[in-house]
gemmi code that builds the backbone of each chain (N, CA, C; Angstrom):
import gemmi

chains = {
    "A": [
        ("UNK", (106.215, 93.334, 105.218), (104.860, 94.363, 105.611), (105.532, 95.254, 105.943)),
        ("UNK", (104.214, 96.448, 105.646), (103.973, 97.689, 106.137), (104.509, 98.600, 107.038)),
        ("UNK", (104.709, 99.039, 107.944), (104.056, 98.840, 109.338), (102.690, 99.486, 109.487)),
        ("UNK", (101.670, 100.448, 108.194), (101.228, 101.131, 108.377), (99.925, 100.222, 108.607)),
        ("UNK", (99.866, 99.166, 108.119), (98.864, 97.959, 108.134), (98.830, 97.246, 109.221)),
        ("UNK", (97.307, 97.921, 109.892), (96.676, 97.679, 111.580), (96.454, 96.251, 111.388)),
        ("UNK", (96.168, 95.285, 112.258), (96.686, 94.524, 112.337), (95.475, 94.174, 113.147)),
        ("UNK", (93.871, 93.397, 113.085), (93.511, 92.569, 114.041), (94.416, 91.907, 114.950)),
        ("UNK", (94.202, 92.451, 116.734), (94.798, 91.412, 117.772), (94.388, 90.247, 117.388)),
        ("UNK", (95.151, 88.712, 117.483), (95.098, 87.781, 117.882), (94.822, 87.225, 118.886)),
        ("UNK", (94.025, 86.400, 119.148), (93.295, 85.935, 120.515), (94.514, 84.790, 120.952)),
        ("UNK", (94.530, 84.848, 122.360), (94.963, 84.067, 123.218), (94.760, 82.852, 122.892)),
        ("UNK", (96.027, 82.006, 123.131), (95.795, 80.898, 122.900), (96.097, 80.031, 124.441)),
        ("UNK", (95.546, 78.924, 124.346), (94.901, 77.866, 125.012), (95.651, 76.111, 125.225)),
        ("UNK", (96.018, 76.415, 126.245), (96.024, 75.007, 126.227), (95.794, 74.124, 127.633)),
        ("UNK", (95.263, 73.464, 127.407), (95.070, 72.575, 129.073), (95.894, 70.523, 128.933)),
        ("UNK", (96.436, 70.639, 130.298), (96.874, 69.622, 129.800), (97.103, 69.159, 131.566)),
        ("UNK", (96.803, 67.873, 131.112), (97.325, 66.475, 132.673), (98.735, 65.977, 132.341)),
        ("UNK", (99.063, 66.328, 132.926), (100.563, 65.485, 133.904), (100.199, 64.692, 134.648)),
        ("UNK", (101.233, 63.202, 134.465), (100.983, 62.560, 133.297), (99.655, 62.549, 132.528)),
        ("UNK", (99.724, 62.128, 131.518), (101.098, 61.944, 130.174), (101.603, 62.637, 129.603)),
        ("UNK", (100.475, 63.794, 130.066), (101.754, 65.348, 129.131), (102.422, 66.384, 130.114)),
        ("UNK", (103.923, 66.713, 129.135), (105.093, 66.968, 130.279), (105.186, 68.210, 129.588)),
        ("UNK", (106.402, 69.095, 130.079), (106.916, 70.331, 129.284), (106.749, 70.390, 127.994)),
        ("UNK", (106.941, 69.610, 127.306), (106.641, 69.063, 125.747), (105.855, 69.827, 125.228)),
        ("UNK", (104.398, 70.139, 126.255), (103.045, 70.281, 125.756), (103.479, 71.403, 126.028)),
        ("UNK", (103.881, 72.424, 126.272), (104.348, 73.864, 126.656), (105.163, 74.101, 125.443)),
        ("UNK", (106.379, 73.800, 125.013), (107.078, 74.500, 124.529), (105.856, 74.089, 122.693)),
        ("UNK", (104.855, 72.555, 122.611), (104.899, 72.950, 121.461), (103.457, 74.306, 121.607)),
        ("UNK", (102.793, 74.373, 122.247), (102.107, 75.509, 122.501), (102.352, 76.966, 122.159)),
        ("UNK", (103.905, 77.427, 122.921), (104.578, 78.221, 122.399), (105.025, 78.414, 121.192)),
        ("UNK", (105.271, 77.183, 120.406), (105.668, 77.116, 119.564), (104.687, 78.064, 118.181)),
        ("UNK", (103.200, 77.272, 118.907), (101.796, 78.077, 117.561), (101.680, 79.458, 118.269)),
        ("UNK", (102.228, 79.695, 119.028), (102.196, 81.614, 119.536), (103.077, 81.889, 118.976)),
        ("UNK", (104.377, 81.628, 118.778), (105.268, 82.167, 118.207), (104.937, 82.512, 116.745)),
        ("UNK", (104.565, 81.471, 116.180), (103.963, 81.365, 114.337), (103.227, 81.964, 114.313)),
        ("UNK", (101.664, 82.633, 115.435), (101.220, 83.019, 115.324), (101.145, 84.828, 114.950)),
        ("UNK", (103.092, 84.754, 115.700), (102.921, 86.246, 116.126), (104.940, 86.167, 115.383)),
        ("UNK", (104.811, 86.722, 114.536), (106.595, 86.665, 113.867), (106.852, 87.969, 114.309)),
        ("UNK", (105.971, 88.663, 114.935), (106.907, 89.959, 115.147), (107.118, 89.963, 116.164)),
        ("UNK", (107.196, 89.031, 117.152), (108.174, 88.984, 118.727), (109.641, 88.712, 117.904)),
        ("UNK", (109.938, 89.044, 118.839), (111.839, 88.783, 118.765), (112.520, 88.379, 119.203)),
        ("UNK", (113.536, 87.692, 118.738), (114.750, 86.055, 119.126), (114.801, 86.200, 120.714)),
        ("UNK", (114.857, 87.828, 121.419), (115.136, 88.190, 123.129), (113.951, 87.533, 123.813)),
        ("UNK", (113.194, 88.097, 123.100), (111.700, 87.604, 123.269), (111.100, 86.251, 123.707)),
        ("UNK", (111.292, 86.095, 123.253), (111.188, 84.994, 122.364), (111.843, 83.395, 123.751)),
        ("UNK", (112.466, 83.729, 123.573), (114.535, 82.786, 124.233), (113.254, 83.111, 125.634)),
        ("UNK", (113.416, 84.422, 126.310), (113.491, 85.235, 127.644), (112.360, 84.035, 128.486)),
        ("UNK", (110.999, 84.122, 127.248), (109.386, 84.338, 127.870), (109.533, 83.007, 127.626)),
        ("UNK", (109.830, 82.038, 126.949), (109.762, 80.205, 127.070), (110.274, 79.605, 128.131)),
        ("UNK", (111.606, 80.827, 128.291), (111.777, 80.054, 129.705), (111.506, 80.269, 131.033)),
        ("UNK", (110.940, 81.543, 131.202), (110.429, 81.969, 132.106), (109.260, 80.678, 132.391)),
        ("UNK", (108.057, 80.457, 131.438), (107.474, 79.858, 131.667), (107.568, 78.477, 131.706)),
        ("UNK", (108.411, 77.919, 130.421), (108.930, 76.604, 130.751), (109.259, 76.037, 132.408)),
        ("UNK", (109.929, 77.073, 133.078), (110.201, 77.263, 134.414), (109.303, 76.662, 135.696)),
        ("UNK", (108.029, 77.782, 134.872), (106.840, 77.535, 136.059), (106.277, 76.982, 135.919)),
        ("UNK", (105.636, 76.145, 134.688), (105.327, 74.782, 134.349), (106.056, 73.865, 134.865)),
        ("UNK", (107.394, 73.795, 134.598), (107.965, 72.391, 135.308), (108.110, 72.435, 137.012)),
        ("UNK", (107.966, 73.785, 137.498), (107.674, 73.623, 138.954), (106.588, 73.296, 139.373)),
        ("UNK", (105.249, 73.711, 138.712), (103.740, 73.528, 138.306), (103.690, 71.699, 138.870)),
        ("UNK", (104.233, 70.971, 137.926), (103.911, 69.704, 136.910), (105.324, 68.585, 138.529)),
        ("UNK", (105.955, 69.717, 138.898), (106.795, 68.889, 139.699), (106.535, 68.456, 141.335)),
        ("UNK", (105.551, 70.072, 141.452), (105.378, 69.844, 143.082), (104.107, 69.770, 143.207)),
        ("UNK", (102.725, 70.490, 142.286), (101.959, 70.283, 142.321), (101.063, 69.252, 141.939)),
        ("UNK", (102.184, 67.670, 142.104), (101.441, 66.782, 141.948), (101.402, 65.696, 143.043)),
        ("UNK", (100.160, 65.962, 143.282), (99.880, 64.755, 145.212), (99.424, 63.899, 145.481)),
        ("UNK", (99.874, 62.820, 143.943), (99.691, 61.267, 144.045), (99.057, 61.271, 142.405)),
        ("UNK", (97.964, 62.747, 142.462), (96.940, 61.987, 140.986), (97.316, 62.353, 139.838)),
        ("UNK", (98.588, 63.357, 139.483), (98.568, 64.090, 138.548), (98.729, 65.792, 138.615)),
        ("UNK", (98.562, 66.051, 137.612), (97.721, 67.206, 138.143), (97.332, 68.165, 136.629)),
        ("UNK", (96.122, 68.251, 136.819), (95.857, 68.985, 135.529), (96.452, 71.017, 135.411)),
        ("UNK", (96.990, 71.062, 134.105), (96.968, 72.399, 134.366), (96.185, 73.658, 133.653)),
        ("UNK", (96.148, 74.607, 132.982), (95.296, 74.895, 132.158), (96.349, 76.797, 131.460)),
        ("UNK", (97.259, 77.021, 130.737), (98.143, 77.656, 130.003), (97.318, 78.725, 128.691)),
        ("UNK", (97.438, 79.748, 129.374), (96.876, 81.035, 128.240), (98.048, 81.306, 127.683)),
        ("UNK", (97.868, 81.966, 126.755), (99.358, 83.057, 126.567), (98.739, 83.558, 125.431)),
        ("UNK", (98.885, 85.021, 126.055), (98.441, 86.522, 125.232), (99.680, 87.071, 124.862)),
        ("UNK", (99.778, 86.999, 123.356), (100.640, 88.513, 123.030), (99.687, 89.807, 122.676)),
        ("UNK", (100.667, 90.545, 123.181), (99.428, 92.309, 123.007), (100.714, 92.298, 122.217)),
        ("UNK", (100.276, 94.471, 121.546), (101.707, 95.186, 121.274), (102.939, 95.153, 121.533)),
        ("UNK", (102.151, 94.807, 123.372), (103.886, 95.864, 124.016), (104.322, 94.329, 125.305)),
        ("UNK", (103.125, 93.569, 125.587), (103.443, 92.741, 126.562), (103.220, 91.333, 126.095)),
        ("UNK", (103.889, 90.006, 126.974), (103.704, 88.731, 126.424), (103.974, 88.332, 128.126)),
        ("UNK", (102.505, 87.427, 128.190), (101.632, 87.001, 129.360), (101.175, 85.987, 129.715)),
        ("UNK", (101.316, 85.091, 130.226), (100.814, 83.752, 130.595), (100.113, 83.832, 131.845)),
        ("UNK", (98.900, 83.179, 132.049), (98.028, 82.870, 133.012), (97.929, 81.273, 133.213)),
        ("UNK", (98.139, 80.439, 134.204), (98.719, 78.894, 134.287), (97.805, 78.859, 135.877)),
        ("UNK", (96.561, 77.980, 135.764), (96.048, 77.596, 136.762), (96.020, 76.117, 137.368)),
        ("UNK", (96.368, 75.660, 138.132), (96.560, 74.445, 138.794), (95.982, 73.916, 139.828)),
        ("UNK", (95.470, 72.539, 139.596), (94.774, 71.921, 140.157), (95.511, 71.277, 141.752)),
        ("UNK", (97.091, 71.257, 141.786), (97.986, 71.035, 143.094), (97.437, 72.221, 144.150)),
        ("UNK", (98.607, 71.383, 145.217), (98.175, 72.234, 146.738), (98.560, 73.185, 146.534)),
        ("UNK", (98.416, 74.033, 147.662), (98.726, 75.560, 147.620), (99.943, 75.419, 147.542)),
        ("UNK", (100.726, 76.125, 146.580), (102.644, 76.778, 145.897), (102.618, 76.742, 147.000)),
        ("UNK", (104.585, 76.260, 148.023), (105.210, 77.453, 148.322), (106.609, 77.729, 148.339)),
        ("UNK", (105.817, 79.123, 147.330), (106.819, 79.354, 146.772), (106.856, 80.596, 147.042)),
        ("UNK", (108.175, 81.091, 147.277), (108.779, 82.973, 147.646), (108.987, 83.093, 146.724)),
        ("UNK", (108.108, 83.685, 145.980), (108.638, 83.950, 144.807), (109.259, 85.667, 144.902)),
        ("UNK", (109.538, 86.315, 145.754), (110.198, 87.410, 145.846), (111.854, 86.746, 146.176)),
        ("UNK", (111.471, 84.968, 146.788), (113.062, 84.989, 146.768), (114.426, 84.628, 146.078)),
        ("UNK", (114.561, 85.322, 145.392), (115.462, 85.152, 144.150), (116.740, 85.435, 143.872)),
        ("UNK", (117.388, 84.761, 145.931), (118.975, 84.665, 145.316), (119.144, 82.738, 144.806)),
        ("UNK", (120.574, 83.062, 144.070), (120.735, 81.760, 143.648), (121.394, 80.519, 144.086)),
        ("UNK", (121.583, 79.207, 144.084), (121.754, 78.645, 145.243), (123.672, 78.542, 145.077)),
        ("UNK", (124.218, 77.749, 145.559), (125.226, 77.373, 145.798), (125.678, 76.896, 144.472)),
        ("UNK", (126.842, 77.589, 143.838), (126.955, 77.086, 142.717), (126.778, 75.460, 142.500)),
        ("UNK", (127.184, 74.823, 143.034), (127.120, 73.205, 142.652), (125.685, 72.597, 142.927)),
        ("UNK", (124.891, 73.686, 143.229), (123.943, 72.948, 143.654), (122.589, 72.589, 142.271)),
        ("UNK", (122.580, 71.256, 142.795), (121.740, 71.199, 141.626), (119.814, 71.562, 141.332)),
        ("UNK", (119.916, 72.431, 142.124), (117.994, 72.792, 142.386), (117.867, 74.122, 142.407)),
        ("UNK", (116.736, 74.223, 142.760), (117.107, 76.421, 142.736), (117.507, 76.738, 142.235)),
        ("UNK", (117.070, 77.439, 140.662), (117.856, 78.454, 139.971), (115.941, 78.711, 139.133)),
        ("UNK", (114.815, 78.121, 139.686), (113.629, 77.985, 138.350), (113.337, 78.886, 138.756)),
        ("UNK", (112.692, 79.479, 140.459), (112.798, 80.524, 140.500), (112.825, 81.652, 139.690)),
        ("UNK", (114.349, 82.049, 140.863), (114.975, 83.467, 140.359), (115.192, 83.007, 138.800)),
        ("UNK", (115.433, 82.173, 137.900), (115.146, 82.496, 136.488), (114.304, 83.594, 135.978)),
        ("UNK", (112.613, 83.050, 136.940), (111.725, 83.150, 135.970), (111.887, 84.528, 136.442)),
        ("UNK", (111.684, 84.964, 137.973), (111.977, 86.239, 138.130), (113.224, 87.411, 137.276)),
        ("UNK", (113.962, 86.906, 136.885), (114.866, 87.226, 136.320), (114.715, 87.669, 134.872)),
        ("UNK", (113.919, 86.688, 134.356), (113.114, 86.788, 133.182), (111.994, 87.499, 132.360)),
        ("UNK", (111.118, 88.436, 133.790), (109.880, 88.494, 133.237), (109.640, 90.052, 134.083)),
        ("UNK", (108.771, 90.496, 134.357), (108.848, 92.006, 134.933), (107.942, 91.620, 135.435)),
        ("UNK", (106.776, 90.629, 135.595), (106.172, 90.734, 136.528), (104.979, 88.795, 137.125)),
        ("UNK", (105.748, 88.948, 138.113), (105.322, 87.770, 138.421), (104.107, 87.658, 140.017)),
        ("UNK", (103.133, 87.206, 139.488), (101.688, 87.195, 140.383), (101.656, 85.792, 140.875)),
        ("UNK", (101.669, 85.077, 142.209), (100.852, 84.087, 142.095), (99.835, 84.089, 143.300)),
        ("UNK", (98.285, 83.305, 143.262), (97.559, 83.688, 144.187), (96.463, 82.212, 144.243)),
        ("UNK", (96.192, 81.572, 145.386), (95.414, 80.269, 145.772), (94.213, 81.248, 145.995)),
        ("UNK", (92.475, 80.527, 145.360), (92.037, 80.282, 145.626), (90.934, 78.665, 145.099)),
        ("UNK", (89.747, 78.633, 145.019), (88.811, 77.830, 144.950), (88.937, 76.705, 143.790)),
        ("UNK", (89.159, 77.498, 143.144), (90.097, 76.597, 141.725), (91.477, 76.115, 141.957)),
        ("UNK", (92.280, 76.322, 142.242), (93.236, 76.058, 142.648), (94.546, 77.302, 142.933)),
        ("UNK", (95.740, 77.209, 142.205), (96.446, 78.436, 142.246), (96.743, 78.865, 140.777)),
        ("UNK", (96.142, 79.942, 140.661), (96.997, 80.740, 139.511), (97.644, 81.854, 139.713)),
        ("UNK", (98.125, 81.585, 138.376), (100.232, 82.624, 138.284), (99.739, 83.038, 137.357)),
        ("UNK", (100.760, 84.466, 137.675), (99.980, 85.251, 136.127), (101.767, 85.641, 135.557)),
        ("UNK", (102.524, 85.508, 134.927), (103.239, 86.331, 133.832), (103.329, 87.283, 133.210)),
        ("UNK", (104.058, 88.187, 133.233), (103.689, 89.550, 131.867), (105.520, 89.407, 131.510)),
        ("UNK", (106.196, 90.347, 130.574), (106.936, 89.906, 130.302), (107.207, 91.543, 129.113)),
        ("UNK", (107.307, 92.590, 129.269), (107.509, 94.232, 128.201), (108.219, 93.669, 127.420)),
        ("UNK", (108.047, 93.657, 126.450), (108.346, 93.335, 124.857), (109.312, 94.430, 124.347)),
        ("UNK", (110.856, 93.778, 124.031), (111.767, 94.810, 123.921), (112.190, 94.782, 122.184)),
        ("UNK", (111.402, 93.978, 121.562), (111.334, 94.426, 120.375), (111.094, 93.455, 119.353)),
    ],
    "B": [
        ("UNK", (115.446, 64.506, 122.893), (116.202, 64.879, 123.178), (117.186, 63.591, 122.166)),
        ("UNK", (117.666, 63.897, 121.499), (119.002, 62.959, 120.828), (119.837, 62.923, 121.530)),
        ("UNK", (120.964, 61.709, 121.950), (121.965, 61.614, 122.611), (122.908, 60.837, 121.422)),
        ("UNK", (124.594, 61.422, 121.630), (125.636, 60.621, 120.472), (126.973, 61.530, 121.578)),
        ("UNK", (127.490, 60.304, 122.024), (128.791, 59.679, 122.435), (130.405, 59.622, 121.445)),
        ("UNK", (131.434, 59.819, 121.566), (131.903, 59.784, 120.546), (133.381, 60.534, 121.254)),
        ("UNK", (134.756, 59.554, 120.794), (136.015, 59.709, 121.838), (137.139, 60.251, 120.832)),
        ("UNK", (137.679, 61.614, 121.036), (138.273, 62.190, 120.987), (139.557, 61.176, 121.170)),
        ("UNK", (141.377, 61.642, 120.225), (142.271, 60.949, 120.425), (142.494, 61.056, 121.751)),
        ("UNK", (142.432, 61.877, 122.349), (143.135, 62.014, 123.725), (142.238, 60.946, 125.101)),
        ("UNK", (140.859, 60.467, 124.307), (140.251, 59.824, 125.349), (139.234, 60.441, 126.150)),
        ("UNK", (139.043, 62.329, 125.079), (137.878, 62.564, 125.468), (136.553, 62.463, 125.154)),
        ("UNK", (136.330, 62.215, 126.073), (134.186, 61.999, 125.789), (133.663, 62.780, 124.728)),
        ("UNK", (132.838, 62.810, 123.855), (132.462, 64.028, 123.928), (130.560, 64.299, 123.342)),
        ("UNK", (130.055, 64.465, 124.814), (128.143, 63.851, 124.738), (127.416, 64.674, 123.654)),
        ("UNK", (127.031, 64.988, 122.591), (126.611, 65.854, 121.125), (125.297, 66.070, 122.322)),
        ("UNK", (124.441, 66.555, 122.023), (122.687, 66.479, 122.260), (122.639, 67.234, 121.610)),
        ("UNK", (121.268, 66.566, 120.904), (120.334, 67.729, 120.407), (118.572, 67.510, 120.913)),
        ("UNK", (118.100, 69.165, 121.017), (116.884, 68.925, 121.169), (116.362, 69.793, 122.461)),
        ("UNK", (115.688, 69.794, 123.444), (115.326, 69.953, 124.374), (115.968, 70.069, 125.849)),
        ("UNK", (116.481, 70.308, 126.770), (117.690, 69.523, 127.487), (116.190, 70.127, 128.945)),
        ("UNK", (115.107, 69.825, 129.351), (114.481, 69.756, 130.462), (113.959, 69.283, 131.362)),
        ("UNK", (112.963, 68.852, 131.874), (112.898, 67.931, 132.540), (112.346, 66.533, 132.063)),
        ("UNK", (112.195, 66.939, 131.113), (111.859, 65.342, 130.148), (112.949, 64.801, 130.256)),
        ("UNK", (114.061, 65.467, 129.729), (115.672, 65.059, 129.172), (116.478, 64.952, 130.100)),
        ("UNK", (116.128, 65.696, 130.777), (117.637, 65.766, 131.905), (117.795, 64.628, 132.713)),
        ("UNK", (116.761, 63.565, 133.294), (117.317, 62.751, 133.689), (118.329, 61.028, 132.819)),
        ("UNK", (117.859, 61.454, 131.783), (118.125, 60.786, 130.922), (120.478, 60.760, 130.759)),
        ("UNK", (120.070, 62.389, 130.136), (121.652, 63.238, 130.141), (122.494, 62.308, 131.575)),
        ("UNK", (121.447, 63.073, 132.142), (122.046, 62.736, 133.747), (123.255, 61.385, 134.097)),
        ("UNK", (122.126, 60.250, 133.295), (122.474, 58.655, 133.233), (123.621, 58.915, 132.388)),
        ("UNK", (123.511, 59.158, 131.473), (124.804, 58.838, 129.852), (125.835, 59.302, 130.611)),
        ("UNK", (126.238, 60.800, 131.180), (127.173, 61.017, 132.142), (128.039, 60.394, 132.781)),
        ("UNK", (126.624, 59.763, 133.857), (127.009, 59.282, 134.705), (128.203, 57.657, 134.108)),
        ("UNK", (127.157, 56.783, 132.792), (127.400, 56.420, 132.048), (129.013, 56.082, 131.867)),
        ("UNK", (129.105, 57.621, 131.462), (130.649, 57.273, 130.836), (131.731, 57.379, 131.774)),
        ("UNK", (131.500, 58.095, 132.979), (131.926, 57.692, 134.322), (132.364, 56.636, 134.609)),
        ("UNK", (131.503, 56.143, 134.809), (131.786, 54.935, 135.571), (132.540, 53.813, 134.354)),
        ("UNK", (132.429, 53.791, 133.132), (133.052, 53.459, 131.902), (134.265, 54.119, 132.003)),
        ("UNK", (135.282, 54.528, 133.103), (135.979, 55.190, 132.720), (136.600, 56.853, 132.328)),
        ("UNK", (135.611, 57.458, 131.756), (135.819, 58.658, 130.821), (135.622, 59.437, 131.508)),
        ("UNK", (137.032, 60.447, 132.368), (136.149, 61.210, 133.047), (136.087, 62.366, 132.692)),
        ("UNK", (137.191, 62.954, 131.539), (136.585, 64.133, 131.079), (136.436, 64.452, 129.514)),
        ("UNK", (134.703, 64.672, 130.100), (133.638, 64.852, 129.108), (133.232, 65.901, 128.512)),
        ("UNK", (133.341, 66.458, 127.542), (132.948, 67.576, 127.413), (131.346, 66.798, 126.581)),
        ("UNK", (130.207, 68.131, 127.291), (128.856, 68.250, 126.153), (128.251, 68.862, 125.508)),
        ("UNK", (128.627, 68.538, 124.156), (128.414, 69.740, 123.037), (126.779, 70.071, 122.902)),
        ("UNK", (126.738, 71.273, 123.070), (125.540, 71.706, 122.880), (125.005, 72.681, 122.112)),
        ("UNK", (125.628, 72.393, 120.594), (125.569, 73.086, 119.430), (124.111, 72.818, 118.716)),
        ("UNK", (123.348, 71.471, 118.765), (122.401, 71.310, 118.477), (121.250, 71.773, 119.755)),
        ("UNK", (121.437, 71.904, 120.621), (120.147, 72.199, 121.654), (120.155, 73.576, 121.891)),
        ("UNK", (118.337, 73.469, 121.580), (117.626, 75.069, 120.930), (117.171, 75.336, 122.061)),
        ("UNK", (117.343, 74.351, 124.007), (116.940, 74.780, 124.851), (117.066, 74.041, 126.387)),
        ("UNK", (117.024, 74.826, 126.937), (118.066, 74.020, 128.679), (117.032, 75.610, 129.538)),
        ("UNK", (116.506, 74.318, 130.430), (116.035, 75.170, 131.760), (116.906, 74.648, 132.901)),
        ("UNK", (116.590, 74.804, 134.214), (117.681, 75.050, 135.162), (117.383, 73.391, 135.522)),
        ("UNK", (116.280, 72.297, 134.804), (116.514, 71.240, 135.367), (117.967, 70.417, 134.258)),
        ("UNK", (118.325, 70.740, 133.450), (119.014, 70.457, 132.475), (119.947, 70.515, 132.923)),
        ("UNK", (120.381, 72.161, 133.372), (121.516, 73.118, 134.448), (121.995, 71.992, 135.299)),
        ("UNK", (120.390, 71.639, 136.238), (121.158, 70.328, 137.381), (122.119, 68.669, 136.666)),
        ("UNK", (121.239, 68.291, 135.843), (122.028, 67.395, 134.927), (123.371, 67.915, 134.682)),
        ("UNK", (123.762, 69.084, 134.129), (125.222, 69.437, 133.859), (126.474, 69.709, 134.786)),
        ("UNK", (125.314, 69.908, 135.737), (125.954, 70.387, 137.191), (126.175, 68.396, 138.060)),
        ("UNK", (125.380, 67.979, 137.637), (125.490, 66.692, 138.663), (126.831, 66.148, 137.567)),
        ("UNK", (126.794, 66.404, 136.530), (128.046, 65.479, 135.373), (129.358, 66.083, 135.942)),
        ("UNK", (129.316, 67.510, 135.890), (130.481, 68.076, 136.694), (131.032, 67.415, 138.347)),
        ("UNK", (130.194, 67.539, 138.766), (130.187, 66.859, 140.536), (130.670, 65.113, 140.022)),
        ("UNK", (130.047, 64.845, 139.368), (130.673, 63.318, 139.320), (131.959, 63.055, 138.457)),
        ("UNK", (132.144, 64.128, 137.135), (133.293, 63.877, 136.430), (134.912, 64.101, 137.664)),
        ("UNK", (134.567, 64.770, 138.217), (135.546, 65.967, 139.190), (135.790, 65.007, 140.606)),
        ("UNK", (134.960, 64.159, 140.272), (134.797, 63.206, 141.836), (135.733, 62.479, 141.165)),
        ("UNK", (135.968, 61.973, 139.927), (136.685, 61.049, 139.001), (137.523, 60.998, 138.832)),
        ("UNK", (138.355, 62.350, 139.017), (139.594, 63.186, 138.365), (139.318, 63.899, 137.390)),
        ("UNK", (138.726, 64.194, 137.134), (138.580, 64.805, 135.801), (137.827, 65.822, 135.580)),
        ("UNK", (137.298, 66.264, 134.702), (135.918, 67.476, 134.569), (135.137, 67.266, 133.574)),
        ("UNK", (134.147, 68.485, 133.724), (133.278, 67.881, 132.663), (133.007, 69.623, 131.907)),
        ("UNK", (132.964, 70.128, 130.825), (133.423, 70.778, 129.852), (131.950, 71.564, 129.113)),
        ("UNK", (131.877, 72.212, 128.242), (130.456, 72.552, 127.256), (131.774, 72.941, 126.715)),
        ("UNK", (130.497, 72.969, 125.585), (131.200, 73.794, 123.784), (130.201, 73.905, 122.727)),
        ("UNK", (129.531, 74.913, 122.207), (129.018, 75.372, 121.605), (127.640, 75.732, 122.075)),
        ("UNK", (127.678, 76.519, 123.143), (125.997, 77.092, 122.975), (125.599, 77.792, 122.897)),
        ("UNK", (124.130, 78.088, 122.015), (123.689, 78.913, 121.804), (122.494, 80.199, 122.148)),
        ("UNK", (122.111, 80.520, 121.707), (121.551, 82.046, 122.657), (120.897, 81.630, 123.629)),
        ("UNK", (120.316, 80.924, 123.821), (118.864, 80.573, 125.123), (120.276, 79.889, 126.246)),
        ("UNK", (121.159, 79.290, 125.361), (121.617, 77.959, 126.407), (122.408, 79.435, 127.152)),
        ("UNK", (123.222, 80.559, 126.520), (123.964, 81.406, 127.226), (123.004, 82.470, 127.928)),
        ("UNK", (122.205, 82.549, 127.536), (121.220, 83.578, 128.757), (121.209, 82.673, 129.562)),
        ("UNK", (120.796, 81.456, 129.839), (120.289, 80.499, 131.138), (121.760, 80.592, 131.314)),
        ("UNK", (122.673, 80.393, 130.978), (124.331, 80.230, 132.234), (124.549, 81.619, 132.478)),
        ("UNK", (124.632, 82.553, 131.596), (124.659, 84.489, 132.181), (123.286, 84.767, 133.902)),
        ("UNK", (122.645, 84.400, 133.364), (121.667, 84.992, 134.522), (121.586, 84.248, 135.382)),
        ("UNK", (122.080, 82.612, 135.000), (122.592, 81.983, 137.108), (124.086, 81.817, 137.834)),
        ("UNK", (124.302, 82.958, 136.483), (125.863, 83.390, 136.778), (126.875, 81.636, 137.064)),
        ("UNK", (126.189, 80.697, 136.129), (126.840, 79.308, 135.840), (128.380, 79.956, 134.549)),
        ("UNK", (128.493, 81.026, 134.020), (128.952, 80.916, 132.673), (130.988, 80.772, 133.966)),
        ("UNK", (130.650, 80.996, 134.675), (132.182, 80.705, 135.588), (132.394, 79.268, 136.255)),
        ("UNK", (131.532, 78.278, 136.770), (131.653, 76.871, 136.416), (131.509, 76.392, 135.225)),
        ("UNK", (130.556, 76.191, 134.593), (130.497, 75.714, 132.814), (131.087, 76.893, 131.809)),
        ("UNK", (132.263, 76.704, 131.880), (132.607, 78.083, 130.560), (132.377, 77.505, 129.832)),
        ("UNK", (131.932, 77.850, 128.994), (132.004, 77.871, 126.905), (132.246, 77.878, 126.423)),
        ("UNK", (132.784, 76.465, 125.815), (133.998, 76.650, 123.841), (133.242, 76.575, 122.888)),
        ("UNK", (134.287, 77.117, 122.549), (134.020, 77.553, 120.952), (132.930, 75.636, 120.800)),
        ("UNK", (134.660, 74.387, 120.173), (134.019, 73.204, 119.876), (134.481, 72.690, 121.068)),
        ("UNK", (134.244, 71.042, 120.719), (134.456, 70.233, 121.526), (135.566, 69.693, 122.050)),
        ("UNK", (136.494, 69.778, 120.630), (138.010, 69.368, 121.151), (138.512, 70.728, 121.126)),
        ("UNK", (138.117, 72.340, 121.824), (139.100, 72.894, 122.274), (138.463, 72.996, 123.956)),
        ("UNK", (137.710, 72.433, 124.515), (137.261, 72.247, 126.265), (138.626, 71.940, 126.260)),
        ("UNK", (139.549, 70.701, 126.060), (140.699, 70.022, 126.398), (141.778, 70.471, 126.287)),
        ("UNK", (142.209, 70.931, 125.309), (143.222, 71.435, 124.746), (144.404, 71.551, 125.995)),
        ("UNK", (143.801, 72.338, 126.282), (145.108, 73.210, 127.047), (145.181, 72.530, 128.834)),
        ("UNK", (144.567, 71.541, 128.766), (144.290, 70.759, 129.517), (145.209, 70.223, 130.504)),
    ],
}
model = gemmi.Model(1)
for chain_id, residues in chains.items():
    chain = gemmi.Chain(chain_id)
    for i, (resn, *xyz) in enumerate(residues, 1):
        res = gemmi.Residue()
        res.name, res.seqid = resn, gemmi.SeqId(i, " ")
        for name, pos in zip(("N", "CA", "C"), xyz):
            atom = gemmi.Atom()
            atom.name, atom.element = name, gemmi.Element(name[0])
            atom.pos, atom.b_iso = gemmi.Position(*pos), 0.0
            res.add_atom(atom)
        chain.add_residue(res)
    model.add_chain(chain)
structure = gemmi.Structure()
structure.add_model(model)
structure.setup_entities()
């Protein structure tokens, strides 16, 4: 495909997830559709962004459930130079220190999700408002 | 996630996984390794050749298995990780603890 052909930007793709019964495999399926629509996103960017977003979604599903499950909306947008995700969830206020990215002890069985996210994307933002928790991830495309 | 167990001639158990090792599949993998240890197999190789995705939940299952095999006098080793799995191992500094071998047969060859 010639580089000179300018293609129209593709619309962001959104998944509305209710866990249970939905789980992170729904987020994998969303990303599969995103990558299919953006064949120009390179393998390193794909695996890096997918790992970060699955870690975030896992965190939301695991910690955001106060007994009634979690409802969340995930939107992924691929631009010329970035891959971005916006996630809004219904869970209680997240008690997550995004700046704390030290890894746990070698034999700890948890605690690596947030360090992985911060290592894989350039921007991680979190805010809480009347609608719930808002998360934003952005990775600059490397190829 | 697909799981399959075979035993090598020297008694090493090879657990071959296929698919995504994430928070959905991690509990079953944790149980499989615990079952192997309970059944007397304390030397376990987890063959990751068919694993297209590993996250921190999946890593937690492998570390759980590492601890239970060591407590039983054995060890857990991994074989044939793909690019995404290697990225996660590298970024979590786990390559020293879960040293990747190229094949399941090599994992305990010099044990």
